[in-house]
C-alpha positions in Angstrom: 61.8 -36.0 -77.1 64.0 -39.2 -75.0 65.5 -36.6 -72.3 61.4 -35.2 -71.9 60.4 -38.9 -71.2 63.4 -39.3 -69.0 62.4 -36.2 -67.2 58.5 -36.7 -67.1 59.1 -40.8 -65.7 62.0 -39.6 -63.0 59.9 -36.7 -61.7 56.3 -37.2 -62.3 55.7 -34.0 -64.3 56.0 -32.4 -67.8 59.3 -31.2 -68.5 58.1 -27.7 -69.1 55.4 -27.3 -66.5 57.7 -25.3 -63.6 60.1 -23.5 -65.8 59.4 -20.1 -66.5 61.4 -18.4 -69.5 63.7 -16.6 -66.8 64.9 -20.0 -66.2 64.9 -21.4 -69.8 67.1 -18.5 -70.5 69.8 -18.9 -67.8 69.9 -22.5 -69.0 70.2 -21.8 -72.3 73.3 -19.9 -71.6 74.4 -22.0 -69.4 74.8 -24.8 -72.2 75.7 -22.1 -75.0 78.8 -21.3 -72.7 80.1 -25.0 -72.1 80.0 -25.5 -75.6 82.2 -22.6 -76.0 84.9 -24.2 -73.3 84.6 -27.4 -74.9 85.3 -25.9 -78.5 87.9 -23.8 -77.2 89.6 -26.8 -75.7 89.5 -28.5 -78.8 91.2 -25.8 -80.5 93.7 -25.3 -78.4 95.4 -28.2 -78.3 98.4 -26.9 -80.2 99.0 -23.4 -78.2 99.8 -25.9 -75.7 102.1 -28.0 -77.2 104.0 -24.8 -78.1 103.4 -23.1 -74.8 102.8 -25.1 -72.4 100.0 -25.9 -70.6 100.3 -23.1 -68.1 101.9 -20.7 -71.1 98.0 -20.9 -73.3 96.3 -20.4 -69.9 98.2 -16.8 -69.3 98.0 -15.9 -72.9 94.4 -16.7 -73.0 93.4 -14.4 -70.0 96.3 -12.2 -70.4 94.3 -10.9 -74.1 90.8 -12.1 -72.1 91.7 -9.2 -70.1 93.1 -6.5 -73.4 89.5 -7.3 -75.1 87.0 -6.5 -72.3 88.8 -3.5 -71.3 89.1 -2.0 -74.3 85.5 -3.1 -75.3 83.8 -2.2 -72.3 85.9 0.6 -71.0 84.5 0.5 -66.8 84.5 3.3 -65.7 84.8 4.5 -61.7 81.1 5.3 -60.8 79.7 1.8 -61.7 81.1 0.4 -59.0 81.0 1.0 -55.1 84.4 0.1 -53.0 82.9 -3.5 -52.1 82.0 -4.3 -55.9 85.4 -3.0 -57.3 86.8 -5.4 -54.0 84.5 -8.0 -55.1 86.0 -7.9 -58.6 89.4 -7.9 -58.0 88.7 -11.2 -55.6 87.2 -12.8 -58.9 90.0 -12.1 -61.0 92.6 -13.7 -58.8 90.1 -16.6 -58.1 89.4 -17.0 -62.0 93.5 -16.9 -62.6 93.5 -19.4 -59.8 91.3 -21.8 -61.2 92.5 -22.1 -64.7 96.2 -22.0 -63.7 95.3 -24.8 -61.0 93.9 -27.2 -63.2 96.4 -26.6 -66.3 98.3 -27.7 -63.4 96.9 -30.3 -62.3 96.5 -31.7 -65.8 99.7 -31.9 -66.4 100.3 -34.6 -63.5 96.9 -36.4 -63.7 94.9 -38.0 -66.6 92.3 -35.5 -67.2 89.0 -37.5 -66.4 90.7 -37.8 -62.7 91.6 -34.0 -62.8 88.0 -33.2 -64.4 85.9 -35.4 -61.7 87.8 -33.9 -59.2 87.6 -30.4 -60.2 83.5 -30.9 -60.4 83.3 -31.2 -56.6 83.8 -27.0 -56.6 80.2 -26.7 -58.4 78.5 -29.7 -57.2 79.5 -28.6 -53.5 77.8 -25.4 -54.3 74.6 -26.9 -55.1 74.9 -29.4 -52.7 75.0 -26.5 -50.1 72.8 -24.3 -51.6 69.7 -26.5 -53.3 67.7 -25.9 -50.4 67.5 -29.8 -49.7 67.3 -31.1 -53.6 70.2 -33.1 -53.2 69.6 -35.7 -55.7 70.3 -34.0 -58.4 73.8 -33.1 -57.5 74.5 -36.1 -56.0 73.1 -38.0 -58.9 75.5 -35.3 -61.5 78.5 -37.0 -59.0 78.0 -40.0 -60.1 77.5 -39.4 -64.1 80.6 -37.4 -63.3 82.4 -40.1 -61.7 81.2 -42.9 -64.3 82.4 -40.6 -67.5 85.8 -40.0 -65.8 86.8 -42.9 -64.1 89.1 -41.3 -61.7 89.8 -45.0 -60.9 91.6 -45.9 -64.2 94.7 -43.9 -63.8 97.9 -43.6 -61.2 96.9 -40.7 -58.8 99.3 -38.2 -58.0 98.7 -36.4 -55.1 100.7 -33.1 -55.7 98.0 -33.4 -58.6 95.3 -34.2 -56.6 96.0 -31.0 -54.3 96.0 -28.6 -57.9 93.0 -30.1 -58.8 90.9 -29.8 -55.3 92.4 -26.2 -55.7 91.0 -25.5 -59.1 87.2 -27.0 -57.4 87.7 -25.1 -54.5 88.4 -21.8 -56.7 85.4 -23.0 -59.4 82.8 -22.9 -56.6 84.1 -19.6 -55.5 83.7 -17.9 -58.8 80.2 -18.8 -59.1 79.2 -17.4 -55.7 81.8 -14.5 -56.6 80.4 -13.8 -60.3 76.9 -14.0 -59.4 77.4 -11.7 -56.5 79.3 -9.0 -59.0 77.0 -9.8 -61.8 73.9 -8.5 -59.0 75.8 -5.4 -57.6 77.7 -4.5 -61.1 75.7 -3.1 -64.1 76.2 -4.8 -67.2 79.6 -6.8 -67.9 81.2 -3.8 -66.1 82.3 -5.9 -63.8 83.8 -9.2 -65.8 86.2 -6.6 -67.6 87.6 -5.4 -64.1 88.0 -9.4 -62.8 89.2 -10.4 -66.4 92.0 -7.8 -66.4 93.0 -9.0 -62.5 92.9 -12.5 -63.4 95.5 -11.6 -66.6 97.6 -9.5 -64.3 97.6 -12.3 -61.5 98.5 -15.2 -64.4 101.4 -12.8 -66.0 103.0 -12.6 -62.4 102.6 -16.8 -61.9 103.4 -18.1 -65.1 103.8 -15.3 -67.5 107.8 -14.9 -67.5 108.5 -18.5 -68.0 106.3 -18.7 -71.5 106.5 -14.9 -72.9 110.5 -15.9 -74.4 108.6 -18.9 -76.9 105.9 -16.3 -77.7 105.7 -15.6 -82.0 103.3 -13.3 -84.0 101.8 -16.4 -85.1 101.1 -17.6 -81.4 100.0 -14.2 -80.3 97.3 -13.9 -82.6 96.3 -17.3 -81.8 96.0 -16.6 -78.6 94.2 -13.2 -79.5 91.2 -15.3 -81.5 91.2 -18.6 -78.6 90.9 -15.8 -76.0 87.6 -14.8 -77.3 86.0 -18.4 -77.7 87.5 -19.0 -74.4 87.2 -17.6 -71.7 85.5 -14.3 -73.0 82.4 -15.4 -74.3 81.7 -18.6 -72.1 82.4 -16.0 -69.3 80.1 -13.2 -70.3 77.3 -15.8 -70.9 77.9 -17.2 -67.5 77.7 -13.9 -65.4 73.7 -13.4 -67.3 73.0 -17.0 -66.7 74.2 -16.4 -62.9 71.5 -13.6 -63.1 68.9 -16.2 -64.1 69.7 -19.2 -62.5 69.9 -20.3 -58.5 74.0 -21.2 -57.9 72.6 -24.5 -56.7 71.2 -24.9 -60.3 73.6 -23.3 -62.3 76.7 -25.4 -60.0 75.1 -28.6 -61.2 74.4 -27.5 -64.7 78.2 -27.6 -64.7 78.3 -31.3 -64.8 76.8 -31.2 -68.5 80.6 -30.4 -69.4 82.0 -34.4 -69.4 78.9 -34.9 -71.4 79.4 -32.4 -73.7 83.2 -33.2 -74.4 82.5 -36.9 -74.8 80.0 -35.4 -77.6 82.4 -33.2 -79.4 85.2 -36.2 -79.0 83.0 -38.9 -80.7 82.0 -36.4 -83.6 85.0 -34.6 -83.7 87.5 -37.1 -82.9 85.7 -40.3 -83.1 86.0 -41.4 -80.2 83.4 -43.9 -79.0 82.3 -43.8 -75.0 82.2 -46.6 -73.0 78.9 -48.0 -71.8 80.2 -46.8 -68.5 80.0 -43.4 -70.4 77.0 -43.8 -71.9 75.6 -44.3 -67.9 77.1 -41.3 -67.0 75.9 -38.9 -69.4 72.6 -40.0 -69.0 73.5 -39.1 -65.2 73.9 -36.2 -65.9 71.7 -35.0 -68.3 69.1 -36.4 -66.0 70.7 -34.1 -62.8 70.7 -30.9 -65.6 67.4 -30.9 -66.3 66.2 -31.4 -62.6 68.7 -28.4 -61.5 67.2 -26.3 -64.1 63.4 -26.9 -63.3 62.5 -24.1 -61.0 65.8 -22.9 -61.2 64.9 -19.4 -61.6 66.4 -16.9 -59.1 63.9 -14.6 -57.2 63.8 -11.5 -59.0 64.0 -9.6 -55.3 67.9 -11.2 -55.1 69.0 -9.0 -58.0 70.2 -7.4 -59.4 71.3 -4.6 -57.6 73.3 -2.5 -59.4 71.4 -0.3 -62.4 71.0 -2.4 -65.4 72.2 -2.2 -68.1 70.2 -1.0 -71.8 70.3 -4.6 -72.8 68.6 -5.4 -69.2 66.1 -2.3 -69.1 64.3 -4.1 -72.0 64.6 -7.7 -70.1 63.7 -5.8 -66.7 59.8 -3.8 -68.5 58.8 -6.9 -69.9 55.9 -8.9 -68.4 56.9 -11.7 -66.3 
């Protein structure tokens, strides 16, 4: 209720006035994906302690690629040459985003690294928002208030890693939407995750494979389902329904979810600045969601899957 009141007072129209079913579905999927990410991070602490940040990221990506290949079994006929190349690039970007962020976290406070990484989706929102500059700017202020990047000592190497992760995240959003439009179902995601797992194996797998045990392998399997398999699937479907500007700004809600989970699970009481930051990103997320549905003419270009046919055949 307080969110609807804040929205109405900020924008001047009722909360649901211009949000169609397509936009609401996209927002819901994006929010569910963010919850999966935060829960996955919360339960991955023990794996990080035993394999290191890079090793934990590698196990997740490797298992995710294997799982999706087995479940989806993508066929060459589902891809054009250009679409397959986009899937490969998306896989490399996904691996880079994950590994670079983990490298940044090893050198920077988590809040600082998160604030810098969020420059990626916020930049997408600014560039693709068609004049709606208020929401990404408000979200950016909220992220800064939540993470308080001035509180830690800045490591310039860590900053470079975080900015690299931000760049990869921006590319991930754009490429995920493109792959989702051009390839039916989640065939494109299956290929991109397999490529991400292979790229991570080449980059860091050799440093962690010696520390693997049967128990850690099983933990990595379960964690891969929660993060990244489920959230990446949800994000791809969400990006079929939302503009990249709306999606990019919605991703700024993740620090708010992190604060909420920290309060409930870890009993970490947020500061007044954190509360103000949560308010900023929530309002910005609602603003991005309003009218954030994509024009149906934009996609998907590829033949829809069976589940998508059911959705697309329904009246608007």
